[in-house]
Backbone as CSV, one residue per row, in Angstrom:
resi,resn,N_x,N_y,N_z,CA_x,CA_y,CA_z,C_x,C_y,C_z
1,MET,81.368,59.278,47.337,81.155,59.111,48.594,82.308,58.540,49.571
2,LEU,82.926,59.215,50.458,84.306,58.371,50.882,83.457,57.131,52.086
3,THR,84.266,56.317,52.171,83.630,54.738,53.076,85.203,54.770,53.661
4,SER,84.565,54.284,54.965,85.540,53.876,55.945,86.239,52.417,55.148
5,LYS,87.666,52.492,55.536,88.384,51.004,55.354,88.500,50.425,56.596
6,PRO,87.963,49.220,56.706,87.813,48.271,57.551,89.791,47.895,58.493
7,VAL,89.467,48.008,59.481,90.484,48.062,60.114,90.528,46.904,60.995
8,ARG,91.498,45.957,61.244,91.284,44.810,62.317,91.650,45.197,63.513
9,CYS,90.968,44.651,64.778,91.799,44.793,66.295,93.334,44.679,66.527
10,PRO,93.686,45.342,66.778,95.295,44.888,66.647,95.737,44.180,67.924
11,PHE,94.912,43.856,68.477,94.997,42.890,70.110,95.833,41.810,69.722
12,PRO,96.948,41.336,70.238,97.313,41.723,71.959,98.724,43.074,71.109
13,ASN,98.515,43.678,70.567,99.838,44.281,70.286,99.059,46.163,70.205
14,VAL,98.558,46.212,71.721,98.401,47.208,72.094,98.233,47.996,73.150
15,GLU,99.358,47.727,73.667,99.967,48.606,74.653,100.491,49.989,74.367
16,ASP,100.753,50.584,73.179,100.895,51.862,73.236,99.355,52.545,72.567
17,LEU,98.681,51.919,72.915,97.237,52.579,72.515,96.625,53.096,73.782
18,LEU,97.366,52.549,74.918,96.463,52.333,76.471,96.843,53.497,77.144
19,LEU,95.583,53.937,77.773,96.156,55.015,78.848,96.959,55.190,79.451
20,LEU,96.515,53.248,80.051,97.422,52.896,81.188,98.036,51.480,80.960
21,PRO,99.023,51.311,81.409,99.390,49.782,81.240,98.585,48.864,81.679
22,PRO,98.435,47.534,81.232,97.536,46.806,81.497,98.281,46.216,82.688
23,GLU,97.271,45.662,83.470,97.641,44.501,84.491,98.206,43.552,84.701
24,THR,98.067,42.821,83.456,98.936,41.507,83.387,99.218,42.193,81.841
25,PRO,100.934,41.638,81.301,101.126,41.931,80.162,100.902,40.880,79.036
26,LEU,100.752,41.934,78.274,100.179,41.433,76.873,100.987,40.438,76.144
27,SER,102.245,40.385,76.596,103.169,39.886,75.324,103.720,39.107,75.754
28,GLY,102.774,38.123,76.331,102.865,36.442,76.429,101.423,35.765,75.515
29,ILE,100.889,37.004,75.374,99.491,36.462,74.367,99.977,35.922,73.238
30,SER,99.628,35.195,72.875,99.667,34.592,71.053,98.530,34.566,70.395
31,ALA,96.961,35.028,70.781,95.873,34.687,70.032,95.851,36.168,69.666
32,TYR,95.542,36.372,68.365,94.881,37.453,67.675,93.476,37.647,67.775
33,CYS,93.204,39.186,67.601,91.587,39.189,67.571,91.228,39.297,66.047
34,ASP,90.048,38.560,65.917,89.642,39.022,64.385,88.317,39.673,64.297
35,HIS,88.204,40.739,65.319,87.484,41.901,65.116,87.374,42.448,63.880
36,ILE,86.691,43.178,63.373,87.165,44.288,62.182,85.991,45.186,62.559
37,LEU,86.468,46.403,62.559,86.221,47.780,62.857,86.152,48.656,62.038
38,THR,85.298,49.924,62.012,85.574,51.124,61.174,85.820,51.858,61.945
39,ARG,85.708,52.376,62.711,85.784,53.638,63.052,86.892,53.499,64.815
40,ALA,87.604,54.313,64.760,88.380,54.149,66.030,87.012,54.448,67.312
41,TYR,86.629,54.722,67.574,85.471,54.799,68.768,85.212,53.342,68.625
42,ASP,85.069,52.519,67.798,84.309,51.490,68.273,85.799,50.377,68.574
43,LEU,86.766,50.895,68.015,88.385,50.219,68.331,88.060,50.423,70.293
44,CYS,88.269,51.365,70.335,88.124,51.850,71.902,87.140,51.274,72.995
45,TRP,85.788,51.074,71.683,84.763,50.589,72.918,85.030,49.316,72.939
46,HIS,85.522,48.886,71.828,86.056,46.942,71.540,86.846,46.696,72.764
47,LEU,87.898,47.406,72.860,89.062,47.528,73.898,88.497,46.975,75.259
48,LYS,87.685,47.922,75.442,87.006,48.274,76.755,86.228,47.045,77.061
49,ALA,85.347,46.729,76.186,84.272,45.578,76.668,84.623,44.291,76.608
50,GLU,85.490,44.290,75.826,86.074,42.543,75.393,87.143,42.249,76.174
51,ARG,88.126,43.586,76.389,89.508,43.427,76.935,89.371,43.483,78.519
52,GLY,88.863,44.687,78.513,88.785,45.526,79.974,90.231,46.438,79.936
53,LEU,90.031,47.072,78.692,91.536,47.543,78.203,90.833,49.222,78.452
54,VAL,91.724,50.465,78.451,91.161,51.938,78.310,92.116,52.270,77.358
55,GLY,91.805,52.560,76.174,92.384,53.338,74.774,92.551,54.486,75.154
56,ASP,93.439,55.487,74.949,93.717,56.741,74.891,93.378,56.813,73.433
57,LYS,92.634,57.951,73.593,91.351,58.423,72.217,92.317,58.783,71.251
58,SER,93.027,59.717,71.530,94.061,60.160,70.410,95.138,59.253,69.459
59,LYS,95.692,58.294,70.786,96.627,57.297,70.101,95.761,56.030,69.368
60,VAL,94.564,56.218,69.433,93.764,54.857,69.069,93.517,55.872,67.528
61,ASP,93.108,56.927,67.799,93.013,57.837,66.646,93.477,57.669,65.404
62,SER,95.018,57.725,65.685,95.967,58.306,65.061,96.030,57.087,64.374
63,SER,96.375,55.630,65.271,96.374,54.601,64.949,95.626,54.109,63.429
64,VAL,94.325,54.386,63.992,93.361,53.725,63.119,93.639,54.459,61.750
65,ARG,93.624,56.009,61.519,93.893,56.913,60.599,95.504,56.136,59.656
66,SER,96.631,55.835,60.287,97.459,55.667,59.669,97.276,54.220,59.467
67,HIS,96.382,53.190,59.793,96.382,51.651,59.121,95.315,52.097,57.617
68,ARG,94.443,53.205,57.935,93.586,53.415,56.824,94.368,54.208,55.391
69,GLY,95.574,55.051,56.046,96.127,55.611,55.057,95.705,57.037,54.900
70,SER,96.610,57.975,54.578,96.423,59.333,54.937,95.495,59.963,54.074
71,ASP,95.176,59.746,53.170,93.845,60.135,52.255,92.764,60.029,52.781
72,GLN,92.065,59.491,53.821,90.694,59.299,54.685,90.882,59.843,55.962
73,ARG,90.046,60.130,56.373,89.646,60.845,57.733,88.704,59.571,58.680
74,SER,88.945,59.750,59.870,87.723,59.028,60.383,86.488,60.260,60.963
């Protein structure tokens, strides 16, 4: 059975994953997020609900896939 490898939320290093640039630059934020996710969908939802940021689905999918390794699919 294929199981999903957990992925940590990359916040504040998420600017490349967003549809639009954030209203406030994230570069000055030093606190990292400890939220653990198993699906790209969950990361998009988490960014929107917790940070008010809208992720680009294809970029988030690609990022999560690359963090898991090329042998697993979401």
